[in-house]
C-alpha positions as CSV (number, residue, x, y, z in Angstrom):
1,M,-15.4,29.3,30.5
2,P,-13.6,30.7,27.2
3,A,-10.4,28.6,27.9
4,E,-12.6,25.4,27.7
5,H,-14.6,26.4,24.6
6,A,-11.1,27.7,23.3
7,V,-10.0,23.9,23.4
8,L,-13.0,22.6,22.0
9,G,-12.6,25.0,19.1
10,L,-9.1,24.1,18.5
11,I,-9.6,20.4,18.3
12,A,-12.4,21.3,15.9
13,A,-10.6,23.3,13.9
14,V,-7.4,21.0,13.4
15,G,-10.1,18.1,12.3
16,G,-11.9,16.8,15.1
17,D,-8.6,15.3,17.3
18,A,-5.3,16.7,18.5
19,H,-2.8,15.8,21.4
20,G,-2.2,18.2,24.1
21,Y,1.2,19.6,22.9
22,E,-0.3,20.4,19.7
23,L,-2.9,22.3,21.2
24,A,-0.6,24.0,23.8
25,R,1.3,25.9,20.9
26,H,-1.9,27.6,20.1
27,F,-1.8,29.7,23.4
28,D,1.9,30.9,22.8
29,P,1.8,34.8,22.7
30,D,3.2,34.8,19.4
31,R,0.2,33.2,17.9
32,P,-3.1,34.6,17.3
33,L,-5.2,33.0,19.7
34,G,-2.1,33.5,22.4
35,Q,-2.6,37.3,21.9
36,V,-6.0,36.9,23.4
37,L,-6.0,33.9,25.7
38,R,-2.8,32.4,27.3
39,L,-3.3,29.1,28.8
40,E,-0.1,27.2,30.5
41,Q,0.1,23.5,29.6
42,S,-0.8,22.2,32.8
43,M,-4.0,24.0,32.9
44,L,-4.8,23.0,29.3
45,Y,-4.6,19.3,31.0
46,Q,-6.8,20.3,33.3
47,H,-9.2,21.5,30.9
48,L,-9.1,18.1,28.6
49,R,-9.9,16.5,31.8
50,K,-12.9,18.7,32.6
51,L,-14.3,18.5,28.9
52,E,-13.7,14.8,28.9
53,G,-15.7,14.6,32.1
54,R,-18.6,16.6,30.4
55,G,-18.8,13.9,27.7
56,W,-17.6,16.9,25.0
57,L,-14.3,15.1,24.5
58,A,-13.3,11.4,24.2
59,M,-9.4,10.6,25.1
60,S,-7.5,7.6,23.4
61,L,-4.2,6.6,23.3
62,Q,-2.1,6.7,20.2
63,A,1.3,4.4,19.8
64,Q,4.5,6.0,18.8
65,G,7.1,3.2,18.5
66,S,9.5,3.1,21.0
67,R,8.0,6.4,22.6
68,P,5.2,6.3,25.0
69,P,2.0,6.5,23.8
70,R,0.5,10.0,23.3
71,Q,-3.1,10.8,24.5
72,I,-5.0,12.0,21.6
73,S,-8.4,14.2,22.4
74,Q,-11.4,13.7,20.2
75,I,-14.3,16.0,20.0
76,T,-17.6,14.2,20.4
77,A,-21.0,15.3,18.9
78,D,-21.8,16.5,22.5
79,G,-18.6,18.6,22.3
80,R,-19.3,19.8,18.8
81,A,-23.1,20.8,19.7
82,E,-21.8,22.5,22.8
83,L,-19.2,24.7,20.8
84,R,-22.0,25.4,18.3
85,R,-24.3,26.7,21.2
86,W,-21.3,28.9,22.6
87,L,-20.2,30.3,19.3
88,E,-24.1,31.5,18.6
89,E,-24.3,33.7,22.0
90,P,-23.0,36.9,22.1
91,V,-21.6,38.3,25.4
92,A,-23.6,40.0,27.7
93,R,-21.2,42.9,29.1
94,T,-18.8,44.8,27.3
95,R,-16.2,43.8,29.6
96,E,-16.4,40.4,28.2
97,I,-15.7,41.5,24.7
98,R,-12.0,41.5,25.3
99,L,-11.5,38.0,26.2
100,E,-14.7,35.8,25.5
101,F,-16.0,37.7,22.6
102,L,-12.5,37.7,20.7
103,V,-12.1,34.0,21.2
104,K,-15.5,33.2,20.0
105,L,-14.8,35.4,16.9
106,F,-11.3,33.8,16.4
107,F,-13.3,30.3,16.2
108,A,-16.4,31.5,14.2
109,I,-14.0,32.8,11.4
110,Q,-12.4,29.8,10.9
111,L,-15.1,27.2,11.8
112,D,-18.2,29.3,9.8
113,P,-17.7,33.0,8.1
114,D,-21.2,33.2,7.9
115,R,-21.8,32.4,12.1
116,A,-18.7,35.1,12.4
117,R,-20.7,37.8,10.8
118,R,-23.9,36.9,12.6
119,L,-22.2,37.1,15.5
120,V,-20.8,40.2,15.0
121,A,-24.3,41.6,14.3
122,E,-25.8,40.3,17.1
123,Q,-23.0,41.7,19.5
124,Q,-23.5,45.0,17.8
125,A,-27.3,44.7,18.9
126,V,-26.4,43.8,22.4
127,C,-24.0,46.9,22.4
128,E,-26.7,49.1,21.0
129,Q,-29.0,48.0,23.9
130,L,-26.6,48.4,26.7
131,A,-25.7,51.7,25.7
132,T,-29.3,52.7,25.7
133,S,-29.6,51.2,29.0
134,L,-26.7,53.0,30.3
135,T,-27.9,56.2,28.8
136,T,-31.1,56.2,30.7
137,Q,-29.2,55.2,34.1
138,I,-27.4,58.2,33.6
139,A,-30.2,60.4,32.9
140,A,-32.1,59.1,35.9
141,L,-29.3,59.8,38.4
142,V,-28.6,63.4,36.8
143,N,-32.3,63.8,37.4
144,Q,-32.3,62.5,40.9
145,D,-29.2,64.7,41.6
146,Q,-30.9,67.9,40.4
147,D,-34.0,67.0,42.6
148,Q,-31.6,66.8,45.6
149,T,-29.8,70.0,44.7
150,D,-33.0,71.6,44.3
151,R,-33.8,70.4,48.0
152,D,-30.4,71.2,49.7
153,D,-27.3,73.3,48.3
154,A,-24.7,70.6,48.9
155,P,-25.2,67.1,47.5
156,P,-24.1,64.3,49.7
157,V,-20.3,63.1,49.5
158,G,-20.1,60.4,46.7
159,Q,-23.5,61.0,45.2
160,D,-22.2,61.7,41.8
161,F,-19.7,58.4,41.9
162,P,-22.5,56.1,40.4
163,R,-22.9,58.5,37.7
164,L,-18.9,58.5,37.0
165,V,-19.1,54.6,36.8
166,L,-22.0,54.5,34.1
167,E,-20.3,57.0,32.2
168,L,-17.1,55.0,32.3
169,R,-19.1,51.9,31.3
170,L,-21.1,53.8,28.5
171,A,-17.8,55.1,27.1
172,Q,-16.4,51.6,27.1
173,T,-19.7,50.4,25.4
174,Q,-19.5,52.9,22.5
175,A,-15.8,52.0,22.1
176,A,-16.6,48.8,21.7
177,A,-19.5,49.5,19.2
178,I,-17.1,51.5,17.0
179,W,-14.8,48.6,16.9
180,L,-17.4,46.2,16.0
181,D,-18.5,48.2,13.1
182,G,-15.0,47.8,11.8
183,V,-14.9,44.2,12.7
184,A,-18.4,43.8,10.6
185,A,-16.8,45.7,7.4
186,W,-14.1,43.4,7.4
187,C,-16.0,40.3,7.7
188,A,-18.3,41.8,5.0
189,G,-15.0,41.9,2.8
190,P,-13.7,39.4,0.4
191,R,-12.9,36.2,1.9
192,D,-9.7,35.5,-0.1
193,R,-7.7,37.1,2.4
194,G,-7.7,34.2,5.1
195,S,-8.2,34.5,8.8
196,P,-6.9,37.5,10.9
């Protein structure tokens, strides 16, 4: 899930350990990550427990003088390996670019700018493959519609709907590819401007 990997990414980005309140602030709507992914504090703590259960985080208590101790989450070696694995995979579907890919890109830029450039290039290749597949599927439907029309004058109701769905998916994929071209150019630019 993007939220769980986002939590791993945040902990890695801040040095390997953090407490829940510190993490929760990153999901505020006025923060860069919060513009992509909203995560309420109660859900954050549920994700922390899941990540601990998977062995990707270790929990410890930190004394705070007279105040109750606070729980610190530390990313484990397995957690770092899982984060690296996740950051290396482009998303499979165009609709996943809006959330999961953006979260991956956010952390790849911070943790490994070279990985961010590779991720964008790999995502561009996935979009190109999707666009080719969708174009082929649309052409097959158009040919099927033409064959049906040649046999009788009135195509069945709803026969065009699958084509309309594929055309929307193709348009979204093409729009994502254009956006990715801009991201690739940004990633290739000077690195002294900081992260977005």
